[in-house]
C-alpha positions as CSV (number, residue, x, y, z in Angstrom):
1,M,-2.0,14.4,-2.2
2,T,0.4,12.6,0.1
3,V,1.2,9.0,0.4
4,R,2.9,7.5,3.4
5,R,3.7,4.1,4.9
6,V,1.4,2.9,7.6
7,G,2.3,0.6,10.4
8,P,0.4,-1.4,13.0
9,D,-0.6,1.6,15.0
10,E,-2.7,2.8,12.1
11,W,-4.6,-0.4,11.6
12,A,-8.0,1.3,11.8
13,V,-7.3,3.5,8.8
14,W,-6.0,0.6,6.8
15,R,-9.0,-1.6,7.8
16,E,-11.5,1.1,6.8
17,L,-9.9,1.5,3.3
18,R,-9.2,-2.2,2.8
19,L,-12.8,-3.1,3.5
20,A,-14.1,-0.3,1.2
21,A,-11.8,-1.7,-1.5
22,L,-13.1,-5.2,-1.1
23,A,-16.7,-4.0,-1.2
24,D,-16.0,-1.8,-4.3
25,A,-13.9,-4.3,-6.3
26,P,-14.5,-7.8,-4.9
27,D,-12.8,-9.6,-7.8
28,A,-9.6,-7.4,-7.7
29,F,-8.1,-8.9,-4.6
30,G,-7.0,-12.3,-3.3
31,S,-9.5,-12.1,-0.5
32,S,-13.1,-11.1,0.2
33,L,-15.1,-8.7,2.3
34,A,-16.7,-11.6,4.1
35,A,-13.3,-13.0,5.1
36,E,-11.7,-9.8,6.2
37,Q,-14.6,-7.9,7.9
38,D,-14.4,-10.3,10.9
39,Y,-10.6,-9.8,11.4
40,D,-9.8,-8.6,14.9
41,E,-7.5,-5.8,15.8
42,A,-4.5,-8.2,16.3
43,T,-4.9,-9.5,12.8
44,W,-5.1,-6.0,11.2
45,R,-2.0,-5.0,13.2
46,D,-0.1,-8.1,12.0
47,L,-1.0,-7.4,8.4
48,L,0.7,-4.0,8.8
49,H,3.9,-5.4,10.4
50,P,6.9,-4.2,8.3
51,G,8.0,-7.7,7.8
52,R,4.8,-8.4,5.9
53,G,5.6,-5.9,3.2
54,L,5.0,-2.3,2.5
55,R,1.5,-0.8,3.1
56,A,0.8,2.8,2.4
57,V,-2.2,5.1,2.4
58,A,-2.9,8.0,0.1
59,F,-4.3,11.2,1.7
60,A,-6.0,14.0,-0.2
61,P,-6.4,15.3,2.6
62,D,-8.5,12.4,4.0
63,P,-7.5,8.8,3.4
64,V,-8.5,8.0,-0.1
65,G,-6.4,5.0,-1.3
66,I,-4.2,2.1,-0.4
67,V,-1.3,0.3,-1.9
68,G,0.5,-2.8,-0.8
69,A,3.9,-4.1,-2.1
70,H,6.8,-6.3,-1.2
71,H,10.4,-6.7,-2.3
72,S,10.9,-9.3,-4.9
73,T,12.8,-12.4,-3.9
74,E,13.6,-13.2,-7.6
75,V,15.0,-9.8,-8.7
76,S,17.2,-7.6,-6.5
77,G,15.8,-4.1,-6.2
78,M,12.4,-5.0,-7.6
79,V,9.2,-4.3,-5.7
80,K,6.0,-6.2,-6.6
81,L,2.7,-4.4,-6.2
82,T,0.3,-6.7,-4.4
83,G,-2.7,-4.4,-4.5
84,M,-3.9,-0.9,-5.0
85,W,-7.2,0.9,-4.7
86,V,-8.5,4.4,-4.8
87,R,-11.9,5.6,-3.6
88,P,-14.2,6.1,-6.7
89,T,-14.7,9.7,-5.7
90,A,-10.9,10.3,-5.8
91,R,-10.3,8.6,-9.1
92,G,-9.1,10.9,-11.9
93,T,-7.9,13.5,-9.4
94,G,-4.2,12.7,-9.5
95,V,-4.2,10.2,-6.6
96,R,-1.6,7.6,-7.6
97,P,-0.3,5.5,-4.7
98,G,1.4,3.1,-7.1
99,H,3.7,5.9,-8.3
100,W,4.8,6.5,-4.7
101,V,5.7,2.8,-4.4
102,A,7.6,2.9,-7.7
103,N,9.6,6.0,-6.7
104,R,10.3,4.5,-3.2
105,A,11.5,1.3,-4.8
106,R,13.7,3.1,-7.3
107,S,15.3,5.2,-4.5
108,A,16.0,2.0,-2.5
109,T,18.0,0.2,-5.2
110,P,21.7,-0.1,-4.7
111,E,22.3,1.5,-8.2
112,S,20.2,4.6,-7.4
113,R,21.9,5.0,-3.9
114,S,25.4,4.9,-5.4
115,S,24.3,7.3,-8.2
116,R,23.1,9.8,-5.6
117,Q,26.2,9.5,-3.5
118,S,28.5,10.2,-6.5
119,R,26.8,13.5,-7.4
């Protein structure tokens, strides 16, 4: 399994997984399938703009999960998970996009960077 950040050029992959997530778990997100299925390409691209937070897709080897996060404005170095979903067929197989976000956040903190530089 690999997880990697996706940007505006990969909007179609994000859209497909996001709509599947909303259909599978309608109460788990702050939106609805009805609201998002009518988004146009420009809206999907905007949602994946780096300034709107971190969006990543898990591949195993096909796209099987999504995770969204953003840096906390209250606590330096903290990343807040805004949503995560894995296809039902991939659950229990080791697909953990949330772990990727946690590791990325940990490696981005000033404390961890200085620790690596002093080794």
